ZAMARGU-4260 file (C-alpha; in steps of 0.2 Angstrom, whole numbers, plus 5000, padded with zeros to 4 digits):
<rodrens>
0) 4886/5113/5106 | 4904/5113/5112 | 4916/5118/5098 | 4935/5114/5096 | 4946/5122/5108
5) 4964/5128/5107 | 4972/5111/5111 | 4961/5102/5098 | 4967/5114/5085 | 4985/5111/5090
10) 4982/5092/5089 | 4974/5094/5072 | 4988/5106/5066 | 5001/5093/5071 | 4991/5080/5060
15) 4990/5091/5045 | 5009/5096/5046 | 5014/5078/5048 | 5004/5071/5034 | 5008/5086/5022
20) 5027/5086/5027 | 5029/5067/5025 | 5020/5067/5009 | 5031/5080/5002 | 5047/5071/5008
25) 5040/5055/5000 | 5037/5064/4984 | 5055/5072/4984 | 5063/5055/4989 | 5055/5044/4976
30) 5053/5057/4962 | 5060/5051/4946 | 5069/5062/4934 | 5056/5058/4921 | 5038/5055/4928
35) 5029/5041/4920 | 5011/5035/4921 | 5017/5019/4929 | 5025/5030/4943 | 5011/5042/4945
40) 4996/5030/4945 | 5003/5014/4951 | 5018/5019/4962 | 5029/5008/4950 | 5030/4994/4963
45) 5037/5004/4977 | 5023/5002/4989 | 5027/4989/5003 | 5015/4977/5010 | 5011/4987/5025
50) 5008/5003/5014 | 4997/4993/5003 | 4986/4987/5017 | 4986/5003/5026 | 4981/5012/5010
55) 4967/5000/5006 | 4959/5003/5023 | 4962/5022/5023 | 4954/5023/5006 | 4939/5012/5011
60) 4936/5020/5028 | 4929/5037/5026 | 4914/5048/5031 | 4901/5035/5026 | 4909/5023/5039
65) 4912/5036/5053 | 4896/5045/5050 | 4885/5032/5041 | 4890/5016/5050 | 4890/5025/5067
70) 4872/5031/5062 | 4868/5013/5058 | 4875/5007/5074 | 4864/5020/5083 | 4848/5014/5074
75) 4851/4995/5070 | 4866/4990/5081 | 4880/4978/5077 | 4872/4970/5062 | 4879/4983/5050
80) 4896/4976/5055 | 4893/4962/5042 | 4899/4974/5029 | 4916/4975/5038 | 4918/4957/5043
85) 4912/4949/5027 | 4924/4961/5018 | 4938/4953/5028 | 4934/4936/5021 | 4932/4944/5004
90) 4949/4951/5004 | 4957/4934/5006 | 4947/4927/4991 | 4953/4942/4981 | 4971/4940/4987
95) 4971/4921/4982 | 4961/4921/4966 | 4959/4939/4959 | 4977/4946/4961 | 4986/4932/4952
100) 4975/4934/4937 | 4978/4953/4936 | 4997/4953/4939 | 5000/4938/4927 | 4991/4947/4913
105) 4999/4964/4917 | 4982/4972/4921 | 4984/4990/4928 | 4966/4997/4926 | 4949/4988/4927
110) 4944/4995/4910 | 4960/4988/4903 | 4955/4971/4909 | 4938/4972/4900 | 4947/4978/4884
115) 4960/4964/4885 | 4947/4951/4889 | 4932/4957/4878 | 4934/4972/4867 | 4937/4991/4867
120) 4918/4995/4866 | 4914/4985/4883 | 4929/4994/4891 | 4924/5012/4885 | 4906/5009/4891
125) 4912/5003/4908 | 4925/5017/4910 | 4911/5030/4907 | 4900/5021/4920 | 4914/5020/4933
130) 4918/5038/4931 | 4900/5043/4933 | 4899/5031/4948 | 4915/5037/4956 | 4911/5056/4954
135) 4892/5057/4956 | 4891/5044/4970 | 4907/5040/4979 | 4917/5056/4978 | 4902/5067/4981
140) 4896/5057/4996 | 4913/5057/5004 | 4915/5075/5002 | 4897/5080/5007 | 4897/5068/5023
145) 4914/5073/5027 | 4911/5092/5026 | 4894/5089/5036 | 4904/5081/5050 | 4918/5093/5050
150) 4907/5108/5050 | 4896/5101/5064 | 4911/5097/5075 | 4921/5113/5072 | 4907/5126/5069
155) 4915/5131/5052 | 4905/5135/5037 | 4899/5119/5028 | 4905/5126/5010 | 4922/5131/5017
160) 4924/5113/5025 | 4920/5105/5008 | 4933/5116/4999 | 4946/5114/5012 | 4944/5095/5012
165) 4945/5095/4993 | 4961/5106/4993 | 4969/5095/5006 | 4965/5079/4996 | 4971/5087/4979
170) 4988/5092/4988 | 4990/5073/4992 | 4983/5066/4976 | 4994/5076/4963 | 5009/5068/4971
175) 5004/5052/4964 | 5000/5034/4971 | 5017/5034/4980 | 5013/5049/4990 | 4995/5042/4993
180) 5001/5025/4998 | 5014/5030/5011 | 5004/5045/5018 | 4989/5033/5021 | 5000/5024/5034
185) 4999/5040/5044 | 4981/5042/5040 | 4977/5025/5046 | 4987/5028/5062 | 4977/5043/5066
190) 4961/5034/5060 | 4964/5019/5072 | 4971/5028/5087 | 4958/5042/5086 | 4944/5030/5083
195) 4948/5019/5097 | 4950/5034/5109 | 4932/5039/5104 | 4925/5022/5107 | 4935/5020/5123
200) 4928/5037/5130 | 4910/5034/5123 | 4909/5017/5132 | 4916/5025/5148 | 4902/5038/5147
205) 4889/5024/5146 | 4896/5016/5162 | 4900/5032/5171 | 4917/5025/5176 | 4934/5027/5169
210) 4948/5016/5162 | 4947/4998/5156 | 4935/4994/5170 | 4923/5007/5163 | 4924/4999/5146
215) 4920/4982/5153 | 4906/4989/5163 | 4899/4999/5149 | 4899/4985/5137 | 4890/4974/5150
220) 4877/4988/5152 | 4875/4990/5133 | 4873/4971/5131 | 4860/4970/5145 | 4850/4985/5142
225) 4851/4985/5123 | 4853/4967/5118 | 4843/4971/5101 | 4858/4981/5096 | 4870/4966/5097
230) 4863/4954/5084 | 4871/4951/5066 | 4856/4942/5058 | 4839/4950/5057 | 4823/4941/5055
235) 4809/4946/5043 | 4800/4955/5057 | 4814/4967/5060 | 4812/4985/5054 | 4830/4983/5047
240) 4827/4967/5037 | 4826/4977/5020 | 4844/4983/5023 | 4851/4967/5029 | 4839/4953/5024
245) 4843/4938/5036 | 4855/4925/5029 | 4857/4934/5013 | 4871/4944/5021 | 4880/4927/5023
250) 4874/4917/5007 | 4867/4930/4995 | 4870/4948/4988 | 4882/4953/5001 | 4895/4943/4992
255) 4892/4952/4976 | 4894/4969/4985 | 4910/4964/4993 | 4918/4954/4979 | 4914/4968/4966
260) 4920/4982/4978 | 4936/4973/4983 | 4941/4963/4968 | 4934/4973/4953 | 4936/4991/4958
265) 4950/5002/4952 | 4949/5012/4968 | 4954/4997/4978 | 4964/4986/4967 | 4975/5000/4961
270) 4985/4999/4977 | 4991/4982/4974 | 4992/4981/4955 | 5010/4989/4955 | 5017/4976/4967
275) 5023/4958/4965 | 5011/4944/4970 | 5018/4940/4987 | 5019/4959/4992 | 5001/4962/4985
280) 4994/4947/4995 | 5003/4952/5011 | 4996/4969/5010 | 4978/4963/5006 | 4979/4951/5021
285) 4985/4965/5032 | 4970/4975/5026 | 4959/4960/5030 | 4965/4960/5048 | 4962/4978/5050
290) 4944/4976/5044 | 4941/4965/5059 | 4944/4980/5070 | 4934/4992/5061 | 4917/4989/5069
295) 4925/4994/5086 | 4930/5010/5078 | 4914/5015/5068 | 4900/5004/5075 | 4902/5003/5093
300) 4902/5022/5095 | 4885/5023/5087 | 4878/5009/5099 | 4886/5019/5114 | 4878/5035/5108
305) 4861/5026/5107 | 4864/5020/5125 | 4867/5038/5130 | 4853/5044/5121 | 4841/5032/5129
310) 4847/5039/5146 | 4841/5056/5140 | 4857/5064/5133 | 4858/5076/5118 | 4840/5073/5114
315) 4839/5090/5104 | 4856/5087/5095 | 4850/5071/5087 | 4835/5079/5078 | 4837/5083/5060
320) 4830/5099/5051 | 4813/5090/5050 | 4812/5087/5069 | 4815/5068/5067 | 4829/5059/5074
325) 4844/5058/5062 | 4855/5043/5066 | 4869/5051/5055 | 4872/5064/5069 | 4877/5051/5082
330) 4896/5052/5079 | 4897/5071/5077 | 4887/5073/5093 | 4898/5060/5102 | 4914/5069/5097
335) 4907/5085/5105 | 4906/5075/5122 | 4925/5072/5122 | 4938/5082/5132 | 4950/5094/5124
340) 4964/5086/5115 | 4956/5069/5113 | 4942/5078/5103 | 4956/5085/5092 | 4963/5068/5090
345) 4946/5061/5085 | 4943/5075/5074 | 4960/5072/5065 | 4955/5053/5063 | 4939/5058/5055
350) 4948/5071/5043 | 4961/5058/5039 | 4948/5045/5034 | 4939/5058/5023 | 4955/5065/5015
355) 4963/5048/5012 | 4947/5042/5003 | 4945/5057/4993 | 4963/5056/4987 | 4961/5037/4983
360) 4945/5040/4973 | 4952/5055/4964 | 4967/5046/4959 | 4957/5031/4952 | 4946/5044/4942
365) 4961/5051/4935 | 4969/5034/4931 | 4953/5028/4922 | 4951/5044/4912 | 4969/5046/4907
370) 4974/5028/4903 | 4958/5021/4897 | 4949/5036/4888 | 4962/5050/4885 | 4976/5039/4879
375) 4966/5028/4869 | 4954/5040/4860 | 4959/5059/4863 | 4978/5060/4865 | 4985/5044/4856
380) 5002/5052/4853 | 5003/5060/4870 | 5020/5057/4879 | 5021/5051/4897 | 5024/5069/4904
385) 5008/5075/4896 | 4998/5060/4902 | 5003/5064/4920 | 4999/5082/4918 | 4981/5077/4911
390) 4980/5065/4926 | 4983/5080/4938 | 4971/5091/4929 | 4957/5078/4930 | 4960/5077/4949
395) 4956/5095/4951 | 4941/5095/4939 | 4933/5079/4948 | 4935/5088/4965 | 4926/5104/4958
400) 4912/5093/4950 | 4910/5085/4967 | 4909/5101/4976 | 4896/5108/4964 | 4885/5092/4963
405) 4885/5085/4980 | 4872/5096/4988 | 4859/5090/4975 | 4862/5071/4976 | 4850/5068/4991
410) 4864/5059/5001 | 4856/5063/5017 | 4839/5056/5014 | 4843/5037/5017 | 4859/5040/5027
415) 4875/5041/5019 | 4881/5023/5020 | 4865/5016/5013 | 4864/5029/4999 | 4881/5023/4993
420) 4877/5004/4994 | 4861/5006/4985 | 4868/5017/4971 | 4883/5006/4969 | 4872/4991/4969
425) 4864/4996/4952 | 4880/4992/4944 | 4888/4979/4955 | 4879/4964/4949 | 4883/4966/4930
430) 4901/4972/4933 | 4905/4957/4944 | 4896/4945/4932 | 4907/4951/4918 | 4923/4949/4928
435) 4920/4933/4936 | 4914/4925/4920 | 4928/4932/4911 | 4941/4925/4924 | 4935/4907/4924
440) 4925/4903/4908 | 4934/4905/4892 | 4919/4905/4881 | 4912/4921/4889 | 4911/4934/4875
445) 4909/4952/4872 | 4890/4951/4869 | 4888/4943/4886 | 4899/4956/4895 | 4890/4970/4886
450) 4873/4963/4892 | 4879/4961/4910 | 4886/4979/4911 | 4872/4988/4902 | 4857/4976/4903
455) 4861/4972/4922 | 4861/4991/4925 | 4844/4993/4916 | 4836/4979/4925 | 4843/4984/4942
460) 4837/5002/4939 | 4820/4996/4934 | 4819/4986/4950 | 4825/5000/4960 | 4811/5012/4953
465) 4798/4998/4953 | 4795/4999/4934 | 4791/4980/4932 | 4772/4978/4933 | 4772/4960/4940
470) 4780/4963/4957 | 4783/4976/4970 | 4801/4977/4970 | 4802/4991/4983 | 4797/4977/4995
475) 4812/4966/4990 | 4828/4970/5000 | 4841/4978/4988 | 4854/4964/4992 | 4841/4951/4986
480) 4838/4961/4971 | 4857/4962/4967 | 4858/4943/4969 | 4844/4941/4957 | 4851/4953/4944
485) 4868/4944/4945 | 4860/4927/4942 | 4851/4934/4927 | 4867/4942/4920 | 4877/4925/4922
490) 4863/4915/4914 | 4862/4926/4899 | 4881/4927/4898 | 4881/4908/4898 | 4868/4906/4884
495) 4877/4919/4873 | 4894/4910/4876 | 4886/4894/4870 | 4877/4900/4855 | 4889/4913/4848
500) 4906/4909/4841 | 4921/4907/4853 | 4931/4924/4853 | 4946/4915/4860 | 4951/4929/4872
505) 4954/4919/4888 | 4967/4925/4900 | 4983/4918/4905 | 4980/4907/4920 | 4991/4894/4928
510) 4983/4884/4942 | 4999/4885/4952 | 4998/4904/4954 | 4983/4902/4965 | 4994/4893/4978
515) 4997/4906/4993 | 5013/4905/5003 | 5013/4898/5020 | 5013/4914/5030 | 4998/4920/5021
520) 4989/4903/5024 | 4992/4905/5043 | 4987/4923/5043 | 4971/4920/5032 | 4966/4905/5043
525) 4967/4917/5059 | 4956/4930/5050 | 4943/4917/5045 | 4943/4909/5062 | 4940/4926/5070
530) 4925/4929/5058 | 4917/4913/5062 | 4919/4916/5081 | 4912/4934/5080 | 4897/4928/5070
535) 4894/4913/5081 | 4895/4925/5097 | 4883/4938/5090 | 4871/4928/5080
</rodrens>
């Protein structure tokens, strides 16, 4: 397999110097005389709307998208794009209804919300759950899949690639959220330009032509020859129904996946929590617009790889160690077909996605541990300087844990993207139930939240492992299981809210704060209209 050439390394080195140099410049320019937790973890309101939006995308798009979603594009086609296009709609809901509540009530971490709305016990349990999820599922998956891709493309040792990615991410992360937010703008630039270049050349390879005419011809050929790869909604007869169960992607569990991820997730909301409401909303809307573009970058290359594979190309390269086709190899194999220079640009895009996600995730791990566990239970008298030092220490420890644990997590057995969705789905229903009920129903109490978080996880885990004797839950799509667990959690929370004394811990909510400004309404209307058009076209 063709490895990186001199020109590719030059392009990649330029990317590395640009990101590192810009990050150092931002750190020096915006460095306070006395570092504070507000400054380190939340950027102290210094992020602009475009930095917030870019950082949201850079943190979200990582190896599981480039590798996992391209692999899904290879196997199932455009249907996997529903995660991206539904996310665009979800982001608008989060901007309108969730952000005003967080900012009005001065919420800076998700466990802080749970402590303020319920009690410290609920907050502590959830903080531990989040740390376990972020380190053992998200951080490990990003690092493992990223190193797998980088190693496959560059020919470098897998372990070396893991360590190098972790070190690069640590360098960015220890500068704090300001450095992460602003360097993510460069990361997104490389991510989009490199990703679009890969898609452009891949579709040209399908058509055998060059230029825009080659793209048009290639898309036409893929639609005609592989029409089964251009449908968003799967029927029960489809082999992919268990992953994307028909209309449930529009009306069921997919909403829980997205609303929990984009609205109740420290990793994501942290970018906007330090800003004013208008800036936060504009940044989230910008991210929603970029989300519409993501399938072009992370799914279409997989479909193009399938079209090329169907023509007889890279048959051996697509096989896994067991001799069976491994769809997750589609994107790395595709990159090796690119010419020198452009391959380096695409390689930089992939690295940018991995490093930005690692940095964002590590910062969130550090934030939750430092502000919600260490400050409250271990170092109650710690000053701001010590808290920031602890935060930096936690970043390093989390990365080391991810390096050690990731080879044993079985990430490659289901495909990286699906692994993350299913593991996260064990916690998502209960978390989202505790947040949404806590937002909008004043009688929701701590007992209900505790049941949703712990009981919801236990029920979801029992279904996942098929422990319930009265049904074969392995035959129920995981999105449908998530929807059912969510409904159970809400029902129990509702009953407990009625029968137990009112704790009177409602949030400060003013209906007028949900009213968005005119430019936001115009932009949101455009995004929603595009989603409707896309689903209608690829139904």
